[in-house]
N, C-alpha and C positions, 0 to 999 in steps of 0.2 A: 031682636037679633036675627030672627028667622029670615026676614026679607034680604038681609045682607048676603047670606050664603048663596042664593040663586043668582044674584048679581055678580058676585065674584066668580061663580062657576061659568056664567055666560061670557064674562070677559076672558077667562082662561081658554074657553073653547074657541072664541074668535081669534085670539092670538095664536093658538095651536093650529087652527085651520089656515090662517094667513101664512104661517111659516111653512106648512106642508105644501100648500099650493105654490108658493114661491120656489120651493126646493125641487118640485117634480117637473117643472118646465125646463126644457133644454134650450140653450141659446141657438140662434139661427146659424152662427158660424162657430166652428170649433177652433178657437184660437184663445190664447191666454195673454194676459198683460193689458197694458193701457193701449188703446187704439186711437188714432187720429180721427177726430170727428169734424174738423173744419175742412172746408173745400178750398182749393187754391183759387185765388181771385185772378181772373184773366186780365188782360191789358184793357184798362177802362179809359184809354185816351180818346179824346173827342176833338173834332175841329171846331173852331169858334162859330162857324155858321150853324152847325147842328145845335150847339149849346144855345145860341140866340133863338133858333126856331123853337126849341123846347120852352124857352122863357116866354115867347109869344103865345104858345099853346096854353101855358099856365095862366097868362094874362087873359086870354080869351075865355077860359073856363072860370075866371074869377078867383083863381088860386094865388095870383100874384098881382100886386098893385104897381103898375108901371106908369100911371097917369102923371104927367108932368115930370117924369124922370129924365135927367140929363146925364148921359154917360160922358165922363171926362178922362177916364183911364182904363186901359185894358192890360191885363197881365196874364201870361201863360207860363206854366211851370212844367218842366221836364217834357218839352215838346220833342217829338221824333222828327226825322227828316221830311215828313209830309205835313208838319205843323199841327199834328194832333197832340194836345197837351193833356196831362193828367189832371190839371186844375186850371180853370179860368176864373179870373177875378175881375169884376167890373167895379171901378170906382164911380159912384153915382151921387148926384145931388137930387134930392126930392123934397119939396116943401121946405127948402132952405137948409136941410140937414144932410150931412154927408153919410153915406152908407157904403158898404162893400157887399156886392152880390157875388157869391162864390158858387161855382159849378164844379162838382167833383162826384165821381162815381154815379153819374146819371141823374143827379138832382141838384136843385138850386137851394141856397140858403141865404138869408140876409143878416148882416151883422152891422151894428151901430159902429161908427167910426169917429174918433175924436181927433184924428190927425188931419193934416191939410191934404187937399187934393188939387190937381192942376186946374187952371182957369178955363182953358179952351175945351169946348165940347167936341166929342168924336162923332162924326157923321159917317155911319157905315156905308152910305151910298157914295161917299166921296173919297174913300180910302181903298188902298189895295188890301184885300183880306190876307191874313197870315199864310194860308195855303198857297195862294198865288205868289206871294213874296218868296216863300221857301222854294217853290218850283223855279221861279225866275232866277234865283241866286243860289241854286242847289250846291254848287261847288264851294262857294264862299262859306255858306252856312254849315255845310257838312265838315268843313275844316275846323269848326269850333267843337266838334264832337258829335256823338250819336244822340245826345240829349242837349237841348238848349232851353233857355228861359227867354221870354220876350216881353218887352214893355212898350206900350203905345201910349204916349202922352204928348200934348202940345204939337201934334202933327209929325211926330218922329217915332220910328220903331228903333229900339235898341235890342239886338239879339246877342245874348251872352252865352258862353259855355256854361253848362250846368255843373260841370265837374270842378276840380280844383284850379284849373287854369283861369286867369282873369280876362281872357280874350273877349272882345266884343266888337260888333259891327253895327253901324248906324245907317238907317234908310229913311228917306222921305216917305211918309205914309200915303201921301196923295199920288205921287208918281211911281213909287217903288224903287227909285234910283238910290244907289249907294251914296252916302254923304262921306266925303273924305275926312 
């Protein structure tokens, strides 16, 4: 029984020392209550061109496999008047399987997709990019509200109001002209 007494004494000394050390230090700020520790997130909207450049960089570094990938749909959510969106989604086919590539808050992620995707491929060299489309038709698109959603599929852009109004405008993706 004699070895038990020194062990218990050592444990009590450690606990007492820990409590005293914790109680003698002063906080850096003299305030009470719960304090906010999260930082506000800034506007993380990005234009489609920048998002695609980042995907190319990832592919070049071997971090993303884009070999044989065919983009068939592009969607932008909560785009501002300069076509910078909070989220970009690419509907792609690769190795016969549909996927969604999602760009949000500065990074890409890949999701499996069981739904259908459009048939026609999107060639970014042959279309008007969203930023150019929004500049060209600024008055029309701003009439939909400060935030819009856009969808590019089968050679057509559809720009919708992001809010409660169901307004939408359609454009030819190759020419940028409004479709009546």
